[in-house]
N, C-alpha and C positions, 0 to 999 in steps of 0.2 A: 483279548479274543480267545474263544475256546479253540480246541484242536480241530483241525480239518477232519480227523478220524478219531473221535472220542472212544470208539470201541477198541482202539489199539492203545492209545495213550492213557486212558483211564482204566486199563486192565482189559485184556482181550475179551470182547463180547460181554462186557459187564461181569467179568469173572468166569466166563465160560470159554476157555481157550480151545475146547474141542468143537466149537460151533463152526459150521462151514462158512468160508469167506469167498474163495475164488475156485472156479473150476473151468478149465480149458480142455475140452475133449475128455481124455481119461486122466488128466493130471489135475490135482486139486491141492488146496491149502486150507487148513483151518485158521481161525484167528490167531491161535497160539503160534502156528507155524509161520503165518504171515508176519507176526510181530518179530519172530526170530530172524526171518529172512530180511526184513526191512532193517533191523538193527545191523545185520552183517553188511548189507550193501551201504548203509549210511556210514559205517566205519571206513569204507573205501573212499568216501567222498569228503574227508576232512580237508578243509582249505579250498574246496571247489565252490565256485560261485554259480556257474551255469553248466548244465549237462545236456547234451543232445541224447535222445533216446531213439534207437532203431525200432520204430513202433510197429512191429509185427503183431498179429492177433494171437499173442501167446501169454502164458503165465509170466514169463520173464519181463515183458513190457509192463504188466500190471504191478509187479513187485518193484521194478526200477522206478516207476513214477511215484508210487506210494512212498518208497524210501527217500527219494530225493525231496519230495514235498515235506515230509516229516523233518528232514535235516535242514530245511530252509534253502535248498538248492533250486535254482530256476530251471525248469524243464523245457526243452525245445523238442517236441515230437517230430520225427522225420518220417515222411511217407516212403516206404520201401520201394514204391513204384515210380518215384520221381526220377527224372533224368539227371545226368551228371551236371548239366548247366544249372538247373534249379537247385540241386543240392549244394553246389559250390556257392551260389548266391546266398542261400539260407545260412550256411555255416560261416561264410565271410561276414555276413551282416550281424549274426547273433554272437559270434566268437565264443563258442563253448570251450570249456577247459578240458572236458573229457567226452567220450561217447560210451553210453551204456547199451549193451547188447547181449544176447544169449551167447554162450560159449560156442565157438566154432562156426558161427554164422558168417558166410562170406559177405564182404562189403564192397561197394564201389570205391573208386580212388579217393574221392573227397572225404567221406567219413572215415575211411581206413587210415587216413593220415593223422587222425586225432589219437591222443592217448586213450587206450581202450580199457574199460572196466567190465569184466565179464559178470553177468548176473546169473547166479545159479541158486534157484530157490531152495534147493535141498541142503545147502551148506551152512544154513543159518543156525542150526541147533546148537545151543549153548554158547553162542558168540555175541556178546554185547547185549545192550538193552535198546528198547525203542527210543529214538530221539523224542524229546518233549517239545512240541511246537506250540504249546499253549500261550507262551508269552511273546510270540512273534507279532510284528506290526501287521494289522490287516491290510495296509497299503503295500506291503512287500510284494514284489512280483512273484508269481507262482509258475505261470506258463508263458511262453512266447509261441503263439500259434500263427502260422503263416497263411494268409489269404490266398485265394486261387490265382491271383495275378492276371485277371482277364484283360486289364488295361495297362499292363506293365509288369515289372518284376514283382513277385509276391512281397507283401508288406507284413512285418511281424507285429501282430497285435499283442501287447503286453497285458496279461490278465492277472490282476492282483488276487491275493488270498481272499479278500472280502467278496470278490465277485463269485468265486466258486461257492463259498459258504452261503451267501445270500440266495443265489439261484437254487442250490440244492434244498435249502430250507423252505424256500417259497414253493418249490415243486412238491415237497413233502406235505405242505399245507393243501395244495390244490388236488393232489392225488391220494391223500391219506396214506402216504408211503411210510412204512414202519420196518422195524427189524424182523418182522415176520415174513416180509416179502422176499421172494426169490425171483430175480430177473433173468430172463433168457434173451440173448441177442447174438447177432453175427456181424456186428458193425466193425469197421476199421477203428484202430486205436490212435490214429494221428489226428483225429478230428474231434471237435467238441461233443458231438452226439455220442460217439462210442466210448470216448475216453472220460470226459467229465460226467455226463449224465449216466452212461451205461456201465462205468467201472467205479469211478470215485463216488457216484451217488449211492449205490448199495453199501459201500464201505463206510460212508458217513452215517448211514442209518443203522449200521450194525447188522444188515441183512447179507444176502449172498447174491453172487452173479454166476451164471453158467454161460460161458461163451461157446458158441457152436464151432468156432474156427472158420468154417465156411457155411454160409446160410443155405439151408435146405428146408423144404416144408416137412420132410420126415423128421429132421432134427427138432423143429419147432413142436411138432406133435408129440414126440418122445418126451421132451423136457416139460411141456405144459401138462402132460398126462402123468408126470411123475414128480409132482410137487412144486414146480415153478408156478408163480402167480401172476407175473407181468411179462409182457413182450414189448421190446422196442424195435422199430424197423423204419425203413424208408419206403416211399411209395412203390418202388420197383419190387421190394419184397412182398408188400401187401398185394400188389397186382398178381404176383405168382401164387400167393395164397388163395386169392379169389379164383384164379384159374383152376387151382388144384382141388378146391373144396368138393365139387360134384363127384370126384372119383376117390376121395380119401376120407372115409368116415372117421378115422382116428384124428384127423386134423379138425373136422367139425366138432368132435367131442372136446378136443383140446381148447379151441377158441371159445367154445360155449362155457367152459369151466374157468377160464382165466378171469382174474380180478380186474386187470387193466391191460388194454392194448393201446399202444401209443405210436403214432406215426409222426415223423418230422423230417427236416432237411429240405423238403419241397412239399408242394400241395398234393394231397391224396385225391385223385379224381373221384368225383361224386359217384360215378358208376361203380367203382370198386368198394366204396363205402356201402352202397346199397346191396351189392352182391354178398358181402361178408355178413352184414346184418340179417339179410334174408335167409342165409344158410345156417347161421349159428345163433342168432338172437343177440350177439355181442355187438357193441358199438366201438368204433375206433376213435380214440381221442387224438386231436391234433394240438400241437403247440407251435409257437413261433419264436425263433431266436436266430442269432448269427454269431460268428466268431467274436466280433467286437462287443457284443452285448450279453453273451450267453442267452438265457431265456427271458423273453419279454411278456409273453401271454400264454395262456393255456385254457382249454376247456377243462372245467373242474369235474372231478369224478362224481360229485353230487349235483352237477348242473345238467342243463339240457345240451345234448349234442346235435348240432346242425351240420350236416355234411358241407364242407367248404369253409366252416368257421374255425378260427384258431383261438376262439375263446376271448377272455377278458384279461386285462393286465394283471400280472402276478402281484402279490403283496410287496409293497415297496417300490414298484415300478410305475412311473408316470408315462403316459402315452398320449400323443396328440397327432392329428392329421393336419397338414398345412398345404395351402395352395402354392403355385409356382413362385409367387412373390413373397412367400414366407408367412402369409396371413393364415392364422388358424382356421380350419374348417369348423363351422359352428352347427352345421346341419347333419345330424346323424340319422340319415334317412335310408341307409342301405344302398344309395345310388351315387352320392357325391364322392368322387375319388380325390384322395390327397396323399402326400408322402408321409410315411410314418416317421415321427421323431420320438425318441425316448430319453428318459432321464432317471437315474436311480443308482443304487449300490451295485447293480449287476454289470455296470459298464466297465470296459477296459480302461487302462490308464493313458496309453499313447501307442502310436505306431513307432516301433523302435527305429531310432536314427532318422526319423522323418517328421520333424516339427512342422513342416509345411503341410503335409498330408493330415497330421493330427489337427492343426488349426482349421483346415478346410472342412474336417468332418464334424466339427461342433459349431453350434450357434454361439453368439456372444453370451447368452445366459445359460449355457451348459447343456443344451439339447443335442443329442447325437442324431445326425442325418443318416437314416438307414438306407435310403435309396429304394426302399420298397413302397409300392403303392397299394392302398387299401381303401375300403369303405367300412363304416360302422353302422350297425342298426340302432334303433332307438334304445335298446337295452344295453348297448355298449359293446356287444360282440364285434370282433374284428374279422374281416374277410379280406385276405390278400388277393390282389388282382394282378400282381406281377412286379418286376423290377422296373424302376424308372428308366433305366438305360435301354432295356431290351423289350419290355412288355407293355409299356404305355404307348398306345397308338392314337395319334391325333388325326381323325378322319372326318372330313365334312363338318368341322366345328365341334365335334364330340371328342371327349377323352374316354378312351375305351381300354379296359384291361384285358390282356390276352388270356388270362386264366379262365375267365368265365366262358369264353368262346371255346377254349380247349375242352372244358368239361362238357359243353353242349355237343361238340363233335364226337366225343367218346361215347355218347349215348346212341350214336348211329351204329347199327349192327355191322355195317361194312367197314368200320374204322377200328383198327387194333391199337394204334398209337397216334397221337396228334400233338403238334406244336403250332403256335400262331405267332407270326411276326408282322411288322409293317414294312412297306417299301414305298419310296417316293412316288407320288402320283400328281400329275399336273392339275387335275381338277379337285381332288379330295384333300390334297396335302400329303396324306399317306393312305394307302389302301391295305386292307387286311389280306394276308396271305396265309393259307392253311397248308401245313406240311403234314402229310398223312401217310402212315403205314397201313395199307389196306388189309383187312381180315382175309380176303381172297385176292392175291396178286393178279389172278387171271381176270378178275372182274372188279376193278377199283371204282369206288363211287366218284362221280364226276362233279364239276363245279355247280351246276344247276341243282343237283340233288342235295349237295351239302349246304349250299347257300339257303335253299328253302328250309332245310332242317333247322339251321341255326336261327333264321329269321322268325320261324314259328315259335321258338322257345325263348328267345331273348328280345330282339328288336331288329327291324330291317337294317338299320345303320350298322349293326354288328355282324352282318353276314360277310363271309369271305368273298373277295373279288377275284381271287386266283387260288388254285389248288396245285400243289406239287406232290407227286407220289414218290415215296422212298422205300427202300428195303428195310431200313432201320434208322432210328433217330440217334444222333451222337449224344452220348452221356458221359459224365465224369464218374469217379470212383464212388460217389455218394448217390448215383442214380439221377442226378439233375441233368436236364436237357441242356446241352451247350449250344445256345441259340446263335452265338457268334460264328459257329461252324457251319450254320445254314447260309448258303449264298444264293442270292436271287439270280435267275437267269432265264 
């Protein structure tokens, strides 16, 4: 297998050690400096098999993960906002030998109990060489990333080196991603989106990443107007961009000139797609993945962008939709809903210490059950309609995806945010409930108005039967709506 980071192991940036690699705020490293820093940290990891990383959005985190992966050390990224109970579970389950963190950063009790390795990117000059990872087994574990734990304690998905390499190379093909690209983002680094795609991705290509530290529309405009070519974000970020565009001409110019805008981690509402394109002429590309699979599909940069579509399977990825009994869906008509199952080199190996959960996640012939529901159009494009557990509503004999109703609700001028769930109904089996943050709290849209709005755009059986008004929707760190926190009453 080739190196995960050929620009480092084959000579920094193909013989250009002065080429920019990482920038976090005002602090930056060239490829030559990153090579030296990685060599120094790797020297501190001799004999270490697994290392936890205190994954703050900093230069230290990027250096720590790069060094550990080059040295063949398994990385467990820790969310600094996790509570003590969750941290204790993750550390007890993964049993890391050490913790990597920036010098002087205070830690909670559980990670503070581990032997600590301070990561100082500036101390690498003249210290050791970059570890050569080119002969490592592609099946060797690289990361253990913990799931959100919505149905129990978080599970550790063991992600091998081949998953990282295959996903990043497939995205390079879909997005025409090269060493000339400069990526800007403000995503957290304990998650696949910000860490694997947003940090390891540019380093694998030999390009550069500029991390905002904290997402702001001003930061996006500044970086895209000063040489950055790509932007990665989640729907919450793009919603803020769409809201800001009318008053920020620098932001309009920035997005208009970007080579690639990518949204992920949740569906981007159609309304925000349309507002961004209308203001800038740019289209936002969506892709679909999850912790256990890394990336499965994407809209190709040279393909057609349809708001709501997450594109076609990436090179090497097999994807199918199945009925509840496991029978493959054969009608790609844009209406028939099925669960997504995937197979390919992008998949994780197992849930750490959970052979029961691992076995349950796969079919007998190796397909991973994603739990995501989707439809496919005749051309093969995939459109996610929601999670099987929370977004598939069975009402009046129909299988209805919450996502398309949410998009329709967001087109109503009186709706600022929307979520859709199902609740038990004696007649329908389940009835559709709309949770709405009104644009004007003093004049919230009522049930009859919203039901008519949805029925006119979709179909009468997809209209909400109840509306609940909220001040704000509950969201996690990645901006996903936490539907289990919505309670009916």
